[in-house]
N, C-alpha and C positions, 0 to 999 in steps of 0.2 A: 385703691386696692384694699385698704383696711376695711372700708365700708362694705365692699363685696364679700370679703371673707366673713365679716361679722353677720352679714345677711344670710350667707350660706349656713353658718353655724346655728343661727336662730331658727331657720326653717327645719334643719335637721333635728334640733332639739325638740321642736314642736311635734314632728312626726313621731319621734321615739316616745315622747311623754304621753301622747294620746294612745298609742298602740300598746305600750308596755303593760298596763293593767291586765290585758288579756292573758298574760303569762301566768297569772295567779288564779285564773278561772279553772274550774274542774274540766279536765280533758277526758275524752272517751276514745277507745280504739275504733269505734264505729263512726268515724268522721265522714261526713258527706263528701264524696270525692269523685266528681264527674270526669269522664274521659274527654280530652281535648286533643286536637291535632295540629293547629295552626302554628304554635310557637316553635316546634321542632320538626314539623312536617311528617310526624308519625304519631299514632295513638299513645297517649300517656295519661296517667292520673294527674289531675291538677296539682296535687300535693308534691309531685316530682318535677313540676315545671318552674324554672327559675325566672322566666320572663313574667312581668306583671300581666295577668290574663283575666278576662271577664267573659262570661257566657250569658246569653239571653236565650232562655229555653223556649220551646214551642208553647208550653203552658203559660209562660209569662207574656208571650206575644198575644195569645188568644185572650187572656184575662185583661190585658191592658186596653184593648179596643183601640189601639193606635191606628190613625188613618193612613200613615205612610211610614216608610223606613226612616225618614228624617225625623218624624215625630218620636219614633222609638229611640233613636240614637240620642236625641236631645236630652233625654232623661238619664243618660249614663255618665258615670264619673269620667273625668278626663276629656270630655268631648263638648265642643261648642259647635253650633251650626249657624248658617246664614242662608237666607233665601230671598230672591228678588220677587216676592209676591206670594201667591198661593201654591198649592201642592204640585201644579204642573210646571212651575217656573224653575229656572236654574238655581241650584243649591250647592253649598260647600260645607265640608265637614273638617273641623280642626281637631287634631288629637294632640293633647299636651301643648297647645299653642303652635303646633306646626301647621304650615300652609296645607290647603287641601291637596296641592300637587306634591306634597312631601309625604304622602301616605299611599299605601297600596290597597286596592280593593280586589278581592277574589270572590268568584262565585263557583263553588264546588271545585276549587283548585285552579280555576281559569282566571287569569288576570284580565280585568276589563278597564276601559278608559280611553280617552281621546289622546292621541299622540301630539295634537296641536295645542291643546289646552293643558294636558298633563293631569286631568282629573276625571273621575268617574261621573257618569250621568246618573246622579242619585234619583232624580224625579222619574226616570224611566224604569227604575227597578221595582218590580211588583211585590208588595208585601204579601200578597196571597200565596205566592209560591214558596215563601221562606219557612223552613222548619225551625232553624235556630241560627244564632249568630255568635261568632267568637271575635273578641277584640283583644289584640295583643299590643301593649303599650311599649314604646321604646324602639330603638333601631333594630331592624331585621334584614338588613342588606345581605348578611351572610347566608340567609335562608332564601331570600327572594330577589336579590339584586337591587337595581337602581330604584330610588324613590321611597324606600322604607326608612325615612328619617324619624318621623313621629310615631309610626306604628302601622299595623296591618289589621284590616277588617275583613273577615271571611264570612260569606253568606252561604249557608247550606240549604239547598232546596229539599223538598220532601222525598223520602226514600221508602221503598217497599220492603216489608218484612212480615212474616206470619200470614195469617188468613186474610183474604180479601176484605178490605175496609173501604167504605164510601164515606165521604164527608161533603158538606155543602154549607154555604153561608150566603145570606142576603141581608142588606142593610140600607137604611135611608137616613139622611140628615140635612143639616142646614146647607144653604146655597144649592139646594136641589141635588145633593150628592147621593149617588146611587152606587152600590157595590154588590157584586155577586161573584161567587167562586164555587168550583166543584172539583173534587179530586177522587181518585181511586188508587189504591196501593195494596200490595201484598206480594206473596211469593208462593211458589209451588211446593217448596220443601223437597226433601230427598237428597240423594247423592248428587244428582245433576239438576240443582234447583235453578229456577228462573225468577228473578225479582223484578218488580215493575212499580212505577209510580208515575202518575200523570195528573197534572193540575192545570186548570184553565180559569182565567179570571177576567172580569170586566169592571171598569170603574169610570164613572162619568160625573162631572159637576159643572154647574153654571159658573162657579167661582165668584170672585170679587175683583175690583180694580187692582191690578198689580202695583201701580204707582200711586203716589200721593201728590197733592198739589203742594208745590214748594217754590221758593224764590228762584232756584236755579234748576228746577226739575223739568228739563226739556223733553222728557219722555212721557209726561203726564197725559193720560187719556182716560176720562171718567167712565169707560165702558166696563162691563164684566169680562174677566179673563178666565174662561173655563178650560177644561181639558177632558180628553177622552183617551183612556188607556186600555189596551187589550194585551193579554199575555198568556203564554203556555209554557210549561216546563215539564221535563220528564227525566227519569232515571231508569235504566234498564241494565240488568246484570245477569250473566249466565255462568254458573259454576260448572266448569267442564269436569273437574275432579277436585278432591279435597286439596285446598290450597292453591287452586288455579282458577282464575276468574277473568272474564272479559266483560266490558261494559260500555255503555253509551250514555252520555249526559247532555241535555240540551236545554236552552232557554231562549225564548223569543218574546220580545216585548215591544209594542208600538205605542208611542205617545204622540197625540196631536194636541197642542196646547196654544192658547192665546197668550200674548204678552203685550206690553205697551212699548211702542216705538215712536210716540209723538202724536199730537192731535190729528184726528181724522184718519189714522191708519189702524185697521183691524189686523194687526200683525199676528201671524201664526207660524209655529214651528212644527216640523215633522221629525220625530226622533225614533230611532230603532236600535235595539240591542239584540244581537244575534250571536249566541254562544253555542258551540258544539265541541265535544271532546270524546275521544275513544281511548280506551286503556286496556291494558292487560296486567294483572297482578299474579305473580307466580312465587310460590314458596319452593324454591329449588332445593333447599336443605332445611332441616328443622329450625336452624337459626339464621337463615338467609332468605329475605323477602325482596323481590325485585318488582318495580312498577315502571312500565313504559307507557307514556301518554302523549297523544297528539291532540292539540287543541287549537281552535280558531275562535277569535272574538272580534266581532264587528261593531263599531260605534258609528252610526250614521246620523247626521244632523243637517237639516235643511230648512229654508224659509220659503213661504209662499210668495212667488214673484209679484202677485197682484196685490199683496197686503203689506209687505215689508217696505218701510220708508226708503231703504237703501237698495232695494231690488233683490233678486233671487240669489241665493248662495247655497252650496252643498259641500259639506266637508265630511269625508268618510275615512275612518281608520280601520285597518285590518291588522290584527296581531296574530301571528302564528307561533305556537310554542311546541317544541318537542323536548320532552324531559325524560331522562332515565335516572331513576332513583333506586339505590340499593341500601337496605338496612340489615346490618349484621349484628345479631345479639351475641354478646359475650357475657354470660351470666346474666346479671341484672343491668349490665351496661349495653349501650347501643352505639355502633359505629355506622355512620351514614356517609355514603359517597354519591355524588350527584353530578350529572352533566346535562346541559340544556342548550338549546338553540332557539333564539327568539328573533322573529322578523317583524318589523313594523313598516306598513305601507300606508301612505297618506295620499288621498286624492282631494283636491280643492278646486271647485269650478270657478270661484271668485278670485283666488290668488294662486295661479299656477306655479309661482315661485316656491310655494310651500309643498307642492306635490313632489313626492319622492319616497325613498326607502332607506332603511338602515337595519343592521342586524347585530345581535349580541351573542357571542359564544361564552358560556359560563362553565366553571368547574368549582365544586365546593366539597368540603369535608367537615364533618362534625362528630364529636365524641361526647356522649352523655354517660356519666359515671354515678353510681349509687354505692356508697360504702357506709352501711349503718345509718348514723344520723347525718352523714356528710353527703352533699350533692355537688356535682361539678360538671360544668359544660364548657367546651371550647370548640370554636368553629372558625373557618376561614374560607374565603371565596375570591375568585378572580373573574372579572367580567371584561371581555374584550369587545368593544363596540366599534363598528366600522366608521362612525362619524367622529367620535371624540377620544378614541384610543382605549387603553386598558385601565382598570381600576381595581385595587385590592381592598378588601374589607375583612375585619375579624372581630371576634367577641370572646369574652371569657366571663364566666359567672360561677359563684360559689354560694351554696346554701347550707344552713345547719338547722336541724330539727331540735329545738329546745325542749319540746314535748311532742306528744302525738298530735296535738292541735296547733302548736305554735312553731313557726319557721322564720328564721332571719336569712336574708340574702343580700348579696352585693354583686354588681356586674359593671363591666366596661365594654363598650362596643363602638365600632366606627360604621359609617353609612355614607351614602351619596345620593344625589338626585341628578338625573340626566337632564340637560337642557331640552325643552320641547322643540318641535319643529318651528313653532312661531318664534321662539327665542333665538333660533338659529337662522331662519330664512325669511320671516315675514317682512315684506317690503317696508322700509322706513322704520323698522322696529328691531328685527332680529340681526344678530351678528354671528357669522359662521365661526368666529374665534372664541365664542363663549365656552367656558369650561363648566364641568359639573360642580354643583354645590357639595360640600363635604360636612359631615357631622361627627362629633365625638361626644358620646354620652356616658356619664357615670351615674349610678344610682344605688341606693340602699333601700331596704324595705323590711317590714314585719307583716306576716300574714297569719291570721288565727281563724280556725274553723273547727268547732266541736260538734257540728250537726245541728246545734240550736242557735248558737251565736257565731257570727262571722265579723271579722274586723281586719282592716289592712291600713297600713301607712307606708307611703312611698315618697322618697325625696329623689329628684332627678336634676341633672345639670347637663344640658345638651348644647354644645357650642357648634354653631353652623358658620362656616367660612365660605367665601366666594359666593355669597348670597346674590342671586339674580334679581334685580329690581329694575323698575322703570326709572331711568335716570335722565333728568333734564337740566342743563343741556347734555347731550351725549358726549362722553369724553373721547370717543373714537373719531379719528380724523376723517373717516368716510362720511360722517354726518356733519362735518364742518362746525361742530359745537353748537348747533342751533336746535336740533330736534331731540326728542326723547327716544331712548332705546333701552333694550334689555342688556344689562351690563353687570359683570362680576365686580361689584365695588363694596358691598356691605358685609358686615358680620352681625350675627344674631346670637342671642342666648335664650334658650328655652329652659327656664328654671322654675321649679315649684314643688309643692307638697300636695299629694292627693290622699285624702282620708275617707274611708268608707266603713260602714258598719250596718249590721242588721241583726235582729233578734226576734224570736217568737215568744210571745207572752200569752200562753193559752190559745185563744181563738184570734188573737191579734198578731200581726206581723208588722214590725216597724223597721224601716231602712232609711239610710241617708248617706249622702256623700258631699264633700266640699273640696274644691280645688283652690289653693292659694298659690297663684303663679305670677311670674314676671316675664312674659314673652317680649323681648326687647330687640330693637334694631340698635346694636351697639355703635354703629358708625354715626348715626344721627341722634343716639340717646333718646329714642322715641318708642312708645308702646306699639307693638305690631297691630296692623289694621284689623278691626272687628274682633279683637280678643280682649276679654275682661281679665282683670287681676283676681277677681273672685267670682266663682259661680258654684251653685249648690243645688241639690235636690233632696226633698224629704217626702217619704210616702208612708202611709198607714193603711192597712186593710184589715177587715174583720170578717170572719167566716162564721155563719150561724146556719147549720144544716146545709141546705142547697143554695143559700144566698151568700155571696161574697161582695162586699162593698168596700170602697176605698177612696182615699183622697191623696192628691199629689200637690206639692208646692215646688215650683221651679223658680230659681233665683239667679240673677246675673247682675254684676256690677256694671258700671259705665264702660263703654268702649269708644274707640275713635274710628270714623269712617275714612280717614285719610292718613297718609304716611306722616304728614306734618303735625298730626294731633291737634288740628284746629276744629274739626267738625265732630261734636260729641254725640254719641248715641247713648241716651240715658239708660240707667239701670232699670230693671223691671222684676216683678214678681207675679207669677201666674198660679192660680189655683184651679185644679181640675178634679172632677168627681167621676166615679165610674161604679158600676154594679153589674154582676152577672148572676143569673138565677137558673138553676137546672130544674126545669119543670117536668122532665121525664128522663128515663135512663139515657137516652141518646140525644136529647134536645135541651138547648139552653137559649136564653135571651140575654143580651147585653145592652147597656145604655151608658153613654159617656157624655159628659158636659164639660167641655174645655173652656178655659178662661172665663170662669163664671162671673167675674167682676167686670167683664168686657174691657179689660185693660188695653189701652192704646200704647203700643211700643213699636220699636223698629229694630230689625236685625241688619238692615242696610238702609242708608239714608234715602229718604223719599220713596221707599218701597213699603207697601202695606203688609200687615200681618193679620191673621184671622182674629176677629172679635169673638164674642161669646158664641159658641157653636155646640149643637146637640146632635148626637148620632145614636141610632138604635138599630139592632140587628138580631137575627135569629140564626143559630148554628145547629147543624145536625152532624153527629159524628158517631160512627160505630166503634165500639170498644174492641 
């Protein structure tokens, strides 16, 4: 116990010591202060948001030349990724050490993911459709319900505004990778304005072998594992009168990808994401805004019966959400009242036992208060699920503005993760008696931003109980103690410090972040699978006229590929270079060289990662 307390104190002291010097920097009232919506479900200035939040702007996405959303997220603080091969294979995202199924992914407010696996299909999400991304760290179950233990990532697709604008992009790179996209967006203006945005994209690559030759690598097949992805997204809105709008948002993405399932098998997967939502936003009173939204999200995953070593399978998830949200402004304060109904339907051709449905009825309330230099937030939620009963969550946060640029905050919140359909019903693995995982998170932080320099330090301690793990032998008498099963036996602690800073030095922009964390399975006293105790990113870019060039350094400590911590995944460091050049008012060219040292590393044991890769592209965009 003494060791744990001293470790907590040391991490806290480190966070405060690094961030504290920012308090003595010169502050300015013109602090860069973007609008964000994910943390509290309504638009707020970032300086008034008490949850640790990060944004990735459209300019950053275009300048980075990232090949996929996973590549983009891998460079962000507090995030680690793993992937079973190239860009078309399955991938996972860990936020602050939390499992991929302990995080929520939203696309324009629509929750996506598989109800059997509990995770989002990252490889099928098209980067071409994305305008910007918001990442909120820490528990958000009071805002979004089950599974928001580690955090929430919300993806915003392109939206129309102003005069009609066209944009297009085409690129080519290593592994015969081809990308193309085109979009049109705008609005008619006037009292009854119509806004529109439509984006279509195509991506194809020959890829490389997903698996590597290893002593126990039963999946190894030395063929190339390519992919073919097509997507379309759109947003349409009509303002009937001032303060009254109806809209439609859609996303459709199809991914055909090869993967390795053993020698001699050309295994292929067919995956689809289909999202659609309709909404109406109404300002009934000057201080009362109401939004009613109906959304459907489908996640379809199947294998080619002639190629997969274990035959054909098809697993489809359909999530239906009806949400009614009311925001009532009281001076600078905001009272939010929310009611929602969520239905999950699963169809599995290979395991009919998993086929079924469940629903969740939710009610939530939140109050955000601003009083001079003081910020306060309190929220509570009740989720009533037809499969595992009701669950209550709550959170409270306080912030204090030390200066115009510096803020300190502290918070405490509870969260939970619902068992997946597999963990409840999969033959020989699931148990209908499994309970939700629960989380209790406490954190403190310092955030500084004067428009030139930004710095933040956050310490968090998230304790997860009733952790669902694959336990062998299974303690349940139904399994006779011989087979493994999903079982509520473990406790985990997700603890760490995240430090980040950036500053402009004339034409140079320097940024960096480091995570010092200890994600542990307390029951076994082992490091959680595929999560490092240290990982960091450093980036420097330089702008000279129309040319911007930059370098990135991605670092990760060692990880383990198994719960027993026997199989080590070595630490690695990757160096990437990129440049963009605007050769005409509406035209630019970009070039990116990833992993310039051709570093051989693993994110998952016996699965390959990209070697040295080059990509070039041309972009057209109307101002």
